[in-house]
Phi, psi and omega in degrees: 000135181274116179239139181277166166282158180219123182238123183243351186265000182251132177261109183292348179282343185253157176303138181276141173277162174305325178293323177297312180300315180298320180295319179292315180295324176296317177298320180293319178296323182282318192247339181073335174230134180227132179252127172245100184282163173059048179248086181276080186252158174258182185298316182297319179293322178294320177297315180297318178299314185294324183294347173294344188242018174124172178295151183266151177251156178302129182250010183297143178291152179299139176085352183274130171274157181305322182291344182263354187280137175275332184237161173305151188298339181288344177262143165268122184276093182268068183218175174249032183250146175272185185295342179265005180080013178261155177299127182294138180292159186305318189266004183292151181297320179301314181293318181300316180293323183291339178300336179293343176294346177278352174271149174298128183206172174235128184298129171067019175293345179274002175262148179306319172254105183288177187279157169265273181257148164247139181235113187244122182256124180273090183282318178218114188241122177297146181297329183272010180107200013268165173279158171245133181252139178237136179246131182277106182285342175289310180295323178298318177295314182302328184279352179290151175286162185299324181297315180292320177302317178295323182293323187264353190308319185247013181288142179238131183249160174257130181243138174200146173299331179299321180296312183292316179295325180296333178298335179261006181082010180272108183233013185278076179244138175284159181305317180292330176292320179296322176295315181294334183258021179301148185301144172242155183261134177223145175294146177281332176241124180239156180248128181294131186291341181258307185277337183078002179285144176270149178212157172287145176242083185252158175188155173295348179287351182287128179239005179174165175241128182301128178088358180250146168300140187300317179301317178296318180299313184290326175295320180293315178298321178298318178299316179295321179297318178297319177297315188286344184249022173295157187305321184292345180259001191246134170251132179255116179264120176264110189291140165237160183304132175075016168296140170243114185244129178245144173215154181265111182292343179285341187228007180221160160242163177208165173202155174260145179274161183293143174212175182281075186283356177267353182228337182249136180275131174230121181232102174237146184230127186246134166249151186222133179261150183285146176282182185288330183167178180300141174297340177298337177295323174297321178297316182295328181289330185241337186301307182304320180294323179291321176296316179298319178295318178296317178301312181298317183293315181292318180298317178298320178296324178288312184293332179267004179068017168296317166260094187286161176306132182090352178299133181230138178195169178277162175303319181297317179298317179296318179299314180293321180296325181269356181070035182235167176275165190287323186298308178296328176297318178300312180296321180295321181293324175300316178296317181292330176294319178298332180271001175082012181270332179225166173230124178275121182256112181307127178065004180236002178096214185228141177237137175283125185297133176285164175240113178275166175305321178294321176303313182297318180297314181294319178300315182294319180298318181292316183294325177298316180296315182291320180289328174299317177295320179295318179298320178296319178296318179296320180294337180273358180282171179290168190300317183299316179294319180299316182296319180297311182293318180299320178296321178297314180296320178299323179297314178295322179295321177296322177297320178297316180298317180296319180297320178294324177299330178268359184060034179259090185291328179296317178293323177298314181299321179295315179294322177297317178299317179295323178302309185289326177291325176293319179303317179285312187293334183265000187287339178091358179255103186294323180293318177298319180297318179296319178298322186282331189301313181295314182293331177291325174299316178297320180297316179296320179297317178297321180298316180293320181298323186257006189304318183257011179256354182233170182294159179302138182279057185293333181278357186294330182298311181293321179300312180290327179297323181294326177295311180298321181295317180296321178294318181298321181284342185079026182267096185298311182298316181293324179297313178296318182291325182295325177291319178295327182292338179291349172281078184295158178306322179297318179294318180297322179296318181294318180297327185260009186298321181296322180294318182291323178297322179293321179296317180296322180295319179295323180296318179296324180293325179289000000 
């Protein structure tokens, strides 16, 4: 059960001491909602109280011009009164927009920097209500299963007042209002800067999830909203006159319940403090590493044939299989597509690109040319660099020889891959290295695919040894030639077998 904090020893009409501020902030960190009863304050006192908790944000309702405002712009007018203090008529724009307060929402999530605290003063409260409901987004997150937590960890949503008002059929926005209300991005899971607790960052203002088809996104958000607003996560505040209620927008949602707003006066005034910064900053702190982790994991699965050529699946399936969330997997797959390892099929998922005999032949021809150039560059370096690189290559070559002695072809393939990556990586030509990296991935994948389909690479030790020796001697011509020489007649025959079969087939047809 969600229960608020309650503070009775602090008078909000008077300047707060540091101990007062600390006590309120402690209550907010612990409970997310704090009630201070019997606070008969005026506007100036509410502003002074609120400024203890950070700078204030504009609280004007959408669509309201300065000339139409009943209160200073720093207040959100949570009332059913027009600028003349009369009950707003049924069809007025102010009333139509205010109806969205009956939807579950988070104050100012549609701003680039969302809100921290909201402070709502009950100046005139009808005897018949309405109540305000608060949902604990920390507890809602904690109650999710591990699979869902992994799925949502890196999701980013778009928030806008246009989305929430549109749910009620309210679309009367001027062109400049639409510009001002353009969607902003917020993380779906946020971490509290003080407690470190994670919480859902939900609101009716959400109109999409980045990287998701909108129907799927909105159905998913609806499911999360239903989960987060279950009875065990909700506190119902029954207003009494002069209640001062505070809530943390980073960890709660809220809504007002329906009441007879055409006949009963309700006058509540809200001030809102600014948050620490965009939730996107949390994304920036963790997002790139998660994308990099997803990229490495998927690439390793492809290169090791866990995801074999022709393997097809959805982003969601791949994310679940790897124990990751969908957003970094999506970004990683885009990168892998650019490298030629996968193909993203709209509405059909992702397929691991196959390798044909011609693909393998072309990959091998390119890698031989690039490695020949790299070996020549290494042989042209000073003696100390040559000796260092040659010793490194000799170490990998020794690992290959040892692996063959144990008949461990997987270990041989790994050491062989490291040998060739060192040859490229140490040459000192960054452009050549960038060109080679992608093709080397393809080469390694082809090597793994055919590892047990061809004879043991017993001659590889001497071939690799000749490259290291030429580099150690500083013999540029021999280094380049030694790499080309590793294209043995047997290898060339295997690389070109598909081409020769096609030629023979064409000859028979002729």
